[in-house]
N, C-alpha and C positions, 0 to 999 in steps of 0.2 A: 178664405173661404174664395170659392171659385162663381164668376158669375158666367152665364150664357148669353147669347143675344146682345152683346152689347155694342153699341154703334154710338160714331161721336157725333157731336152736333153741336151747334151755338146757341148761346144762350141767347134770348130777345126779353125778355121782360116777365116779371112774377105779380100778377095783379092781387094776388092775396094768397095766404101762408100755405095752400095746400095746391098751389095750381100755378104752373111756368108755361112760359112758353117758347119754343126752339127751333130753331130749323133743321130738319133732320133729310138729308137729302135733297136739299133744294124746298123741300116742301113747311110749314109752316106747320108742329104739332103740339096739341097740349100735354103736360107731360103731369106727373104727379110728384110732390115734393114731400117726401115722408118726414124730414127735419123741418117742423113748422118755427124754428127760431128765425131770426132776421135775416144771417146769410148774406146781408148789403155787403161786405165787404170781399165775399166770394162770386155770388151772383151777379156779376155787373154785364152789361150790353156788351154783346162781341165775345165774352168768355167762352172758350171750349168747354164743353161738358161733356160727361160719358151719361148715357142714357140706354136702360134695359127695356125690350121689349117683351109684353107680357106673353107668358105662352098660352093664356088664355085669350084669344080674340077679343072674343064678347065682352072682358073686362072694359071700363071705359075710367079715365082715359088709358090707351092700350101701353102708354109709356111710364116709364119710373127714372126720376133722377136718383142716379148711383155716384157720382162723384164729378170734381172738374180737374182742369189740368190746371198743375201749378207750376211756375219758373219756366225755364224757357223753352 
């Protein structure tokens, strides 16, 4: 699968199953989390994540969580 409009971000917190907050280019943004699982072992503060900007600017939130960097 090929994704477009991918940005690196820093995970901040996840207040509920569907929403998370991340720093993208120095700004705090709300991102949608499709996987409603707990993800506590992966989504820890300051983790590097990858987010995708929506192709439709009117979509809220405008960002989608796509993955987390693992390893070094």
